[in-house]
SELO-784523 format. One record per residue: residue number from 1; residue in one letter; x, y, z of N, C-alpha, C in turn. Coordinates in steps of 0.2 Angstrom, whole numbers, padded with zeros to 4 digits. Example, Ala and Ser with C-alpha at 12.3 -4.5 7.8 and 13.67 -1.06 7.14 Angstrom:
2
- 1/A/0066/-0028/0039/0062/-0022/0039/0066/-0016/0039
- 2/S/0064/-0011/0035/0068/-0005/0036/0064/0000/0039
***
This chain:
279
- 1/X/-0004/-0039/-0060/-0008/-0044/-0055/-0005/-0050/-0056
- 2/X/-0004/-0054/-0051/-0001/-0061/-0051/-0007/-0066/-0051
- 3/X/-0007/-0071/-0054/-0013/-0076/-0054/-0012/-0080/-0048
- 4/X/-0017/-0083/-0045/-0017/-0087/-0040/-0014/-0094/-0042
- 5/X/-0009/-0096/-0038/-0006/-0102/-0039/-0010/-0108/-0037
- 6/X/-0015/-0107/-0033/-0019/-0113/-0031/-0022/-0117/-0037
- 7/X/-0023/-0113/-0043/-0026/-0117/-0049/-0021/-0115/-0054
- 8/X/-0021/-0119/-0059/-0017/-0118/-0065/-0020/-0113/-0070
- 9/X/-0017/-0107/-0071/-0020/-0102/-0075/-0021/-0105/-0082
- 10/X/-0027/-0103/-0085/-0029/-0105/-0092/-0024/-0101/-0097
- 11/X/-0024/-0104/-0103/-0020/-0101/-0108/-0023/-0094/-0110
- 12/X/-0029/-0092/-0109/-0032/-0086/-0110/-0030/-0081/-0105
- 13/X/-0030/-0083/-0098/-0027/-0079/-0093/-0020/-0078/-0094
- 14/X/-0016/-0082/-0096/-0009/-0081/-0097/-0008/-0076/-0103
- 15/X/-0012/-0077/-0108/-0011/-0072/-0113/-0013/-0065/-0111
- 16/X/-0018/-0064/-0107/-0020/-0058/-0105/-0015/-0055/-0100
- 17/X/-0012/-0059/-0096/-0007/-0056/-0092/-0001/-0054/-0096
- 18/X/0001/-0058/-0101/0007/-0056/-0105/0006/-0049/-0109
- 19/X/0000/-0049/-0111/-0002/-0043/-0115/-0002/-0037/-0110
- 20/X/-0005/-0038/-0104/-0005/-0032/-0099/0002/-0030/-0097
- 21/X/0006/-0035/-0096/0013/-0033/-0094/0017/-0030/-0099
- 22/X/0016/-0032/-0105/0019/-0029/-0111/0017/-0022/-0112
- 23/X/0010/-0021/-0112/0008/-0014/-0112/0010/-0009/-0107
- 24/X/0010/-0012/-0100/0012/-0008/-0095/0020/-0006/-0095
- 25/X/0024/-0011/-0098/0031/-0009/-0099/0032/-0004/-0104
- 26/X/0028/-0004/-0109/0028/0001/-0114/0026/0008/-0112
- 27/X/0020/0008/-0108/0018/0014/-0105/0023/0017/-0100
- 28/X/0026/0013/-0096/0031/0015/-0092/0037/0018/-0095
- 29/X/0040/0015/-0101/0045/0017/-0104/0044/0024/-0108
- 30/X/0037/0025/-0110/0035/0031/-0113/0035/0037/-0108
- 31/X/0032/0035/-0102/0031/0040/-0097/0037/0043/-0094
- 32/X/0042/0039/-0094/0048/0041/-0090/0051/0048/-0093
- 33/X/0052/0048/-0099/0055/0055/-0102/0050/0060/-0101
- 34/X/0043/0059/-0102/0038/0064/-0101/0038/0067/-0094
- 35/X/0039/0062/-0089/0040/0064/-0082/0046/0069/-0081
- 36/X/0051/0067/-0085/0057/0072/-0084/0056/0079/-0087
- 37/X/0052/0079/-0093/0051/0085/-0095/0046/0089/-0091
- 38/X/0041/0086/-0088/0036/0089/-0083/0040/0092/-0077
- 39/X/0046/0090/-0075/0049/0092/-0069/0054/0098/-0071
- 40/X/0055/0100/-0077/0059/0105/-0079/0057/0112/-0076
- 41/X/0061/0115/-0072/0059/0121/-0069/0055/0120/-0063
- 42/X/0053/0114/-0061/0049/0113/-0056/0052/0111/-0049
- 43/X/0049/0112/-0044/0052/0110/-0037/0052/0103/-0037
- 44/X/0058/0100/-0036/0059/0092/-0036/0054/0089/-0031
- 45/X/0052/0093/-0026/0047/0089/-0021/0040/0090/-0023
- 46/X/0039/0092/-0029/0032/0093/-0031/0030/0088/-0037
- 47/X/0026/0083/-0036/0025/0078/-0042/0020/0082/-0046
- 48/X/0022/0084/-0052/0018/0088/-0056/0013/0084/-0060
- 49/X/0008/0087/-0063/0003/0083/-0067/0000/0078/-0062
- 50/X/-0002/0079/-0056/-0004/0074/-0051/-0011/0071/-0054
- 51/X/-0015/0074/-0057/-0021/0072/-0060/-0020/0067/-0065
- 52/X/-0014/0066/-0068/-0013/0061/-0074/-0011/0055/-0071
- 53/X/-0015/0051/-0069/-0013/0044/-0065/-0009/0040/-0070
- 54/X/-0011/0040/-0077/-0007/0036/-0082/0000/0038/-0082
- 55/X/0002/0044/-0080/0009/0047/-0080/0013/0045/-0074
- 56/X/0009/0045/-0068/0013/0044/-0062/0012/0036/-0060
- 57/X/0007/0033/-0062/0006/0026/-0060/0005/0022/-0067
- 58/X/0010/0022/-0071/0009/0019/-0078/0006/0012/-0078
- 59/X/0001/0011/-0081/-0002/0004/-0082/-0006/0002/-0076
- 60/X/-0006/0006/-0070/-0010/0004/-0064/-0013/0010/-0061
- 61/X/-0016/0014/-0065/-0019/0020/-0063/-0026/0019/-0061
- 62/X/-0030/0025/-0060/-0037/0025/-0058/-0041/0021/-0063
- 63/X/-0040/0022/-0070/-0044/0019/-0075/-0043/0012/-0075
- 64/X/-0037/0009/-0074/-0036/0002/-0074/-0040/-0001/-0068
- 65/X/-0040/0002/-0062/-0043/-0001/-0056/-0051/0000/-0057
- 66/X/-0053/0005/-0060/-0060/0006/-0061/-0062/0000/-0066
- 67/X/-0058/-0002/-0071/-0060/-0008/-0075/-0060/-0014/-0071
- 68/X/-0055/-0015/-0067/-0054/-0021/-0063/-0060/-0022/-0058
- 69/X/-0062/-0017/-0055/-0067/-0017/-0050/-0074/-0016/-0053
- 70/X/-0075/-0017/-0059/-0082/-0018/-0062/-0086/-0024/-0059
- 71/X/-0082/-0029/-0057/-0085/-0035/-0054/-0082/-0036/-0047
- 72/X/-0085/-0038/-0042/-0083/-0038/-0035/-0077/-0043/-0035
- 73/X/-0072/-0042/-0030/-0067/-0047/-0029/-0063/-0049/-0035
- 74/X/-0060/-0044/-0039/-0056/-0046/-0045/-0050/-0050/-0043
- 75/X/-0048/-0050/-0037/-0041/-0053/-0036/-0042/-0060/-0032
- 76/X/-0049/-0062/-0031/-0050/-0068/-0027/-0046/-0069/-0021
- 77/X/-0047/-0063/-0017/-0043/-0063/-0011/-0044/-0069/-0006
- 78/X/-0050/-0070/-0005/-0052/-0076/-0001/-0049/-0082/-0002
- 79/X/-0047/-0083/-0008/-0044/-0090/-0011/-0036/-0089/-0011
- 80/X/-0034/-0083/-0010/-0027/-0082/-0011/-0022/-0083/-0005
- 81/X/-0018/-0088/-0005/-0014/-0089/0001/-0009/-0084/0003
- 82/X/-0007/-0080/-0002/-0002/-0075/0000/-0006/-0069/0003
- 83/X/-0012/-0067/0001/-0015/-0062/0004/-0017/-0064/0012
- 84/X/-0019/-0070/0013/-0021/-0072/0019/-0015/-0072/0024
- 85/X/-0009/-0074/0021/-0003/-0074/0025/-0001/-0067/0027
- 86/X/-0002/-0063/0022/0000/-0056/0023/-0005/-0052/0029
- 87/X/-0011/-0054/0028/-0016/-0051/0033/-0014/-0053/0040
- 88/X/-0013/-0060/0040/-0011/-0063/0047/-0005/-0060/0050
- 89/X/0000/-0058/0045/0006/-0055/0048/0005/-0048/0050
- 90/X/0001/-0044/0047/0000/-0038/0049/-0004/-0037/0055
- 91/X/-0009/-0042/0056/-0013/-0042/0062/-0009/-0044/0068
- 92/X/-0004/-0049/0067/0000/-0052/0072/0005/-0046/0074
- 93/X/0007/-0042/0070/0011/-0036/0072/0008/-0031/0077
- 94/X/0001/-0031/0076/-0002/-0026/0081/-0003/-0029/0088
- 95/X/-0002/-0036/0088/-0003/-0039/0095/-0009/-0037/0099
- 96/X/-0014/-0037/0095/-0021/-0035/0099/-0022/-0028/0102
- 97/X/-0017/-0024/0100/-0018/-0017/0103/-0024/-0013/0099
- 98/X/-0026/-0008/0103/-0031/-0004/0100/-0029/0003/0099
- 99/X/-0031/0006/0093/-0028/0013/0091/-0034/0017/0090
- 100/X/-0033/0024/0092/-0038/0029/0092/-0040/0030/0085
- 101/X/-0035/0032/0080/-0037/0034/0073/-0032/0030/0069
- 102/X/-0035/0026/0064/-0031/0022/0059/-0033/0024/0052
- 103/X/-0027/0024/0048/-0028/0026/0041/-0025/0020/0037
- 104/X/-0030/0017/0033/-0028/0012/0028/-0027/0014/0021
- 105/X/-0021/0014/0018/-0020/0017/0012/-0021/0011/0007
- 106/X/-0025/0012/0002/-0026/0007/-0003/-0031/0001/0000
- 107/X/-0036/0003/0003/-0041/-0002/0006/-0044/-0007/0002
- 108/X/-0045/-0005/-0005/-0048/-0010/-0009/-0055/-0011/-0007
- 109/X/-0058/-0017/-0007/-0065/-0018/-0005/-0065/-0020/0003
- 110/X/-0060/-0019/0007/-0061/-0019/0014/-0059/-0026/0017
- 111/X/-0055/-0030/0013/-0053/-0036/0016/-0048/-0036/0022
- 112/X/-0044/-0031/0022/-0040/-0030/0028/-0043/-0025/0033
- 113/X/-0048/-0021/0030/-0051/-0016/0034/-0056/-0020/0039
- 114/X/-0059/-0026/0037/-0063/-0029/0042/-0059/-0031/0048
- 115/X/-0053/-0033/0047/-0048/-0035/0053/-0046/-0029/0057
- 116/X/-0044/-0023/0053/-0042/-0017/0057/-0047/-0014/0061
- 117/X/-0054/-0015/0059/-0059/-0011/0062/-0060/-0013/0069
- 118/X/-0058/-0019/0071/-0059/-0022/0078/-0053/-0019/0082
- 119/X/-0048/-0015/0079/-0043/-0012/0083/-0043/-0005/0083
- 120/X/-0048/-0002/0080/-0048/0005/0079/-0054/0009/0082
- 121/X/-0054/0014/0085/-0059/0018/0087/-0062/0022/0081
- 122/X/-0058/0024/0076/-0060/0027/0070/-0055/0024/0065
- 123/X/-0058/0021/0060/-0054/0019/0054/-0056/0022/0048
- 124/X/-0051/0025/0044/-0052/0028/0038/-0048/0025/0033
- 125/X/-0052/0022/0028/-0049/0018/0022/-0050/0023/0016
- 126/X/-0044/0023/0012/-0044/0027/0006/-0042/0022/0000
- 127/X/-0045/0024/-0006/-0043/0020/-0012/-0044/0024/-0018
- 128/X/-0041/0022/-0023/-0041/0026/-0030/-0047/0024/-0033
- 129/X/-0051/0019/-0032/-0057/0016/-0035/-0063/0018/-0031
- 130/X/-0068/0021/-0035/-0074/0022/-0031/-0078/0016/-0030
- 131/X/-0079/0011/-0034/-0082/0005/-0033/-0079/0001/-0027
- 132/X/-0073/0001/-0026/-0069/-0002/-0021/-0071/0000/-0014
- 133/X/-0071/0007/-0014/-0073/0010/-0007/-0080/0009/-0005
- 134/X/-0084/0009/-0010/-0091/0008/-0009/-0093/0001/-0006
- 135/X/-0089/-0004/-0009/-0090/-0010/-0006/-0087/-0011/0001
- 136/X/-0081/-0008/0002/-0078/-0008/0008/-0083/-0005/0014
- 137/X/-0086/0001/0012/-0091/0004/0016/-0097/0000/0018
- 138/X/-0099/-0004/0013/-0105/-0008/0015/-0102/-0014/0019
- 139/X/-0096/-0016/0018/-0094/-0022/0022/-0092/-0020/0029
- 140/X/-0089/-0014/0030/-0087/-0012/0037/-0090/-0005/0038
- 141/X/-0097/-0006/0041/-0101/0000/0042/-0097/0004/0048
- 142/X/-0093/0002/0052/-0090/0006/0057/-0085/0010/0055
- 143/X/-0082/0009/0049/-0077/0013/0046/-0079/0019/0041
- 144/X/-0075/0023/0039/-0076/0028/0034/-0072/0027/0028
- 145/X/-0075/0027/0022/-0071/0025/0016/-0072/0030/0011
- 146/X/-0067/0033/0008/-0067/0038/0003/-0063/0037/-0003
- 147/X/-0065/0039/-0009/-0060/0039/-0015/-0055/0044/-0015
- 148/X/-0049/0043/-0015/-0044/0048/-0015/-0038/0046/-0019
- 149/X/-0034/0050/-0022/-0028/0049/-0025/-0022/0052/-0021
- 150/X/-0019/0047/-0017/-0013/0050/-0013/-0007/0050/-0017
- 151/X/-0002/0054/-0016/-0002/0059/-0010/-0005/0066/-0011
- 152/X/-0008/0067/-0017/-0011/0073/-0019/-0017/0075/-0014
- 153/X/-0021/0070/-0012/-0027/0071/-0008/-0026/0068/-0002
- 154/X/-0021/0069/0002/-0020/0067/0009/-0025/0069/0013
- 155/X/-0027/0064/0018/-0033/0066/0023/-0030/0071/0028
- 156/X/-0034/0074/0031/-0032/0079/0036/-0031/0075/0043
- 157/X/-0027/0079/0047/-0026/0076/0054/-0021/0071/0054
- 158/X/-0020/0068/0060/-0014/0064/0062/-0017/0057/0064
- 159/X/-0013/0052/0064/-0015/0045/0065/-0011/0041/0070
- 160/X/-0014/0037/0074/-0010/0032/0078/-0007/0026/0074
- 161/X/-0010/0024/0069/-0008/0019/0065/-0010/0020/0057
- 162/X/-0005/0019/0053/-0005/0020/0046/-0003/0013/0043
- 163/X/-0007/0010/0039/-0006/0003/0036/-0006/0004/0028
- 164/X/0000/0002/0025/0001/0002/0018/0003/-0005/0016
- 165/X/-0002/-0008/0013/-0001/-0015/0011/-0002/-0016/0003
- 166/X/0004/-0017/0000/0005/-0018/-0007/0001/-0012/-0011
- 167/X/0004/-0006/-0009/0001/0000/-0013/0006/0005/-0014
- 168/X/0011/0006/-0010/0016/0012/-0012/0020/0011/-0018
- 169/X/0021/0005/-0020/0025/0004/-0026/0022/0006/-0032
- 170/X/0016/0009/-0032/0012/0012/-0038/0015/0019/-0039
- 171/X/0018/0022/-0034/0021/0029/-0035/0027/0029/-0038
- 172/X/0028/0033/-0043/0035/0034/-0046/0039/0038/-0041
- 173/X/0046/0038/-0042/0051/0040/-0037/0049/0047/-0033
- 174/X/0047/0052/-0037/0046/0059/-0034/0040/0058/-0030
- 175/X/0034/0055/-0033/0028/0054/-0029/0029/0050/-0023
- 176/X/0033/0045/-0023/0035/0041/-0018/0038/0045/-0012
- 177/X/0043/0049/-0014/0047/0052/-0009/0042/0057/-0005
- 178/X/0038/0061/-0009/0033/0066/-0007/0028/0062/-0002
- 179/X/0025/0056/-0005/0020/0053/-0001/0023/0050/0005
- 180/X/0029/0047/0005/0031/0044/0012/0032/0050/0017
- 181/X/0035/0056/0015/0035/0061/0019/0029/0063/0022
- 182/X/0024/0064/0018/0017/0066/0020/0014/0061/0025
- 183/X/0015/0054/0024/0012/0049/0028/0016/0049/0035
- 184/X/0023/0050/0035/0026/0050/0041/0025/0056/0045
- 185/X/0024/0062/0042/0022/0068/0046/0015/0068/0049
- 186/X/0011/0063/0047/0005/0062/0050/0004/0057/0056
- 187/X/0010/0055/0058/0010/0050/0064/0010/0054/0070
- 188/X/0006/0052/0075/0006/0055/0081/0011/0052/0085
- 189/X/0013/0056/0091/0018/0053/0095/0016/0046/0098
- 190/X/0021/0041/0097/0019/0034/0098/0016/0030/0093
- 191/X/0014/0034/0087/0011/0031/0081/0015/0027/0077
- 192/X/0012/0023/0073/0017/0018/0069/0014/0018/0062
- 193/X/0019/0017/0057/0017/0016/0050/0019/0009/0049
- 194/X/0015/0005/0046/0016/-0002/0045/0016/-0003/0037
- 195/X/0021/-0006/0034/0021/-0007/0027/0023/-0014/0025
- 196/X/0019/-0017/0020/0020/-0024/0018/0020/-0024/0010
- 197/X/0025/-0026/0007/0025/-0026/-0001/0028/-0032/-0004
- 198/X/0025/-0035/-0009/0028/-0040/-0013/0034/-0038/-0017
- 199/X/0039/-0042/-0017/0045/-0039/-0020/0045/-0041/-0028
- 200/X/0041/-0045/-0031/0041/-0046/-0038/0039/-0040/-0042
- 201/X/0040/-0041/-0049/0038/-0036/-0054/0032/-0039/-0058
- 202/X/0026/-0035/-0057/0020/-0037/-0061/0018/-0031/-0065
- 203/X/0023/-0026/-0067/0021/-0020/-0071/0021/-0014/-0067
- 204/X/0021/-0014/-0060/0021/-0008/-0056/0027/-0003/-0057
- 205/X/0026/0003/-0056/0031/0008/-0058/0037/0008/-0053
- 206/X/0036/0006/-0047/0041/0006/-0042/0042/-0001/-0039
- 207/X/0047/-0002/-0034/0048/-0009/-0031/0047/-0009/-0024
- 208/X/0046/-0014/-0021/0045/-0015/-0014/0052/-0013/-0010
- 209/X/0058/-0015/-0013/0064/-0013/-0010/0065/-0005/-0010
- 210/X/0063/-0002/-0015/0063/0006/-0015/0058/0009/-0010
- 211/X/0053/0006/-0010/0048/0008/-0005/0050/0008/0002
- 212/X/0053/0002/0004/0055/0001/0011/0062/0004/0013
- 213/X/0066/0004/0008/0072/0008/0009/0071/0015/0010
- 214/X/0066/0018/0006/0064/0025/0007/0061/0026/0013
- 215/X/0056/0022/0016/0053/0023/0022/0059/0023/0028
- 216/X/0064/0018/0027/0069/0018/0032/0073/0025/0032
- 217/X/0075/0027/0026/0079/0033/0026/0075/0039/0028
- 218/X/0068/0040/0026/0064/0046/0028/0063/0046/0035
- 219/X/0062/0040/0038/0060/0039/0045/0067/0041/0049
- 220/X/0072/0039/0047/0079/0040/0051/0080/0048/0051
- 221/X/0079/0051/0045/0080/0058/0044/0076/0062/0049
- 222/X/0070/0060/0050/0065/0063/0055/0066/0061/0062
- 223/X/0071/0057/0064/0072/0055/0071/0067/0050/0073
- 224/X/0064/0047/0068/0059/0042/0070/0062/0035/0071
- 225/X/0059/0030/0074/0062/0024/0075/0060/0020/0069
- 226/X/0065/0020/0064/0064/0017/0058/0067/0010/0058
- 227/X/0062/0005/0060/0065/-0002/0060/0064/-0005/0054
- 228/X/0069/-0007/0051/0069/-0011/0044/0067/-0018/0046
- 229/X/0061/-0020/0045/0059/-0027/0047/0062/-0032/0042
- 230/X/0060/-0038/0042/0063/-0043/0039/0061/-0043/0031
- 231/X/0065/-0047/0027/0063/-0049/0021/0060/-0056/0021
- 232/X/0053/-0056/0019/0050/-0062/0020/0051/-0067/0014
- 233/X/0054/-0072/0015/0057/-0076/0009/0051/-0081/0007
- 234/X/0051/-0083/0001/0047/-0088/-0002/0040/-0087/-0002
- 235/X/0037/-0080/-0003/0030/-0079/-0004/0029/-0076/-0010
- 236/X/0023/-0076/-0013/0021/-0073/-0019/0024/-0077/-0025
- 237/X/0021/-0075/-0031/0023/-0079/-0037/0031/-0079/-0038
- 238/X/0033/-0084/-0040/0040/-0085/-0041/0044/-0085/-0035
- 239/X/0041/-0085/-0029/0044/-0085/-0022/0048/-0079/-0022
- 240/X/0046/-0073/-0025/0050/-0067/-0025/0051/-0064/-0018
- 241/X/0046/-0066/-0013/0047/-0063/-0006/0043/-0057/-0005
- 242/X/0044/-0054/0001/0040/-0048/0002/0045/-0044/0007
- 243/X/0043/-0037/0008/0047/-0033/0013/0041/-0031/0018
- 244/X/0043/-0031/0025/0039/-0029/0030/0043/-0024/0034
- 245/X/0040/-0018/0035/0043/-0013/0038/0039/-0009/0043
- 246/X/0042/-0007/0049/0038/-0003/0054/0042/0003/0056
- 247/X/0039/0009/0056/0042/0015/0058/0037/0018/0063
- 248/X/0041/0020/0069/0037/0022/0075/0039/0029/0077
- 249/X/0035/0034/0078/0037/0040/0080/0037/0040/0088
- 250/X/0043/0041/0091/0044/0041/0098/0040/0045/0102
- 251/X/0038/0043/0108/0034/0048/0112/0040/0052/0116
- 252/X/0040/0058/0114/0045/0063/0117/0042/0067/0122
- 253/X/0036/0067/0122/0032/0071/0127/0026/0067/0130
- 254/X/0023/0070/0135/0017/0066/0137/0012/0064/0132
- 255/X/0011/0058/0131/0007/0056/0125/-0001/0058/0126
- 256/X/-0004/0059/0121/-0011/0061/0122/-0015/0056/0125
- 257/X/-0021/0058/0129/-0025/0053/0132/-0028/0048/0127
- 258/X/-0027/0042/0128/-0030/0037/0124/-0025/0035/0118
- 259/X/-0019/0039/0117/-0015/0038/0112/-0012/0030/0111
- 260/X/-0010/0028/0105/-0008/0022/0104/-0001/0020/0107
- 261/X/0000/0014/0109/0007/0012/0111/0011/0010/0105
- 262/X/0017/0010/0105/0021/0007/0100/0020/0000/0098
- 263/X/0020/-0002/0092/0019/-0008/0089/0025/-0013/0090
- 264/X/0024/-0019/0093/0030/-0023/0093/0032/-0026/0087
- 265/X/0038/-0030/0087/0041/-0033/0081/0036/-0038/0078
- 266/X/0035/-0037/0072/0030/-0042/0069/0034/-0049/0068
- 267/X/0029/-0054/0068/0032/-0061/0066/0028/-0063/0060
- 268/X/0031/-0066/0055/0028/-0068/0049/0030/-0075/0047
- 269/X/0025/-0078/0044/0026/-0085/0041/0025/-0085/0034
- 270/X/0030/-0087/0030/0030/-0087/0023/0026/-0092/0020
- 271/X/0023/-0091/0014/0019/-0096/0010/0021/-0095/0003
- 272/X/0021/-0100/-0001/0023/-0100/-0008/0016/-0098/-0012
- 273/X/0014/-0092/-0012/0008/-0090/-0015/0008/-0083/-0018
- 274/X/0003/-0082/-0022/0004/-0076/-0026/0002/-0069/-0023
- 275/X/0005/-0064/-0025/0003/-0057/-0023/-0002/-0054/-0028
- 276/X/-0004/-0048/-0027/-0008/-0044/-0032/-0006/-0037/-0032
- 277/X/-0008/-0033/-0037/-0007/-0026/-0037/-0013/-0023/-0033
- 278/X/-0012/-0017/-0030/-0017/-0013/-0027/-0017/-0006/-0030
- 279/X/-0022/-0002/-0028/-0023/0005/-0031/-0019/0009/-0026
***
């Protein structure tokens, strides 16, 4: 997690961050060979030991987020310029359109869900943390929020819009490949997957570039309109920037009644403010 740059971090906060990143790096280094052993003789499309989140999401698994969400708003999102800029960019990309069924991956406590709910006939938010989805449900009564560990517990059905905001870089390479495929295969004709990820390193198992390059490759392989969106410069801690991608399933047949239209090109405005990890 990156600290909010609107206030100078205290020495204690800096020490905790250094300890967390050091521990996370150690866990990642230890998990890498174990993952290799776990895959011996296995289908390379099957992320084994899916229940062991420490293995697949080293340093940022379910237990980590359960600890973080013992208290509400652990990331101070309302005071975080990066988060507000990101949410504005996501909503701007939707251009006021309405969608029949929306999936938000890594919904947290519903900060983006509040905005998405106004554009969805049915909003489903999923997160790895029980406390987070409970708060999201209280905050957005019109939505449905459930605790799930994706991609192992993918929701049923298809969607007109899937939003992944600072979440997919928690999946190690095999899990990321399997998860991207599962998400893209759940897009309805005319449906869109919108992804936004901070490019810096805060101890997550994967990177924004790997996520968005993987989305582009998987979308192209499926004949989808995989639009590699811009790299947003100068946002997040250290001005590391962010990636913004959009993948649209073309309407090759008569679209379902009430189906969503394709989402237009997003417009983003960069800010020099921090990002945060998500579950």
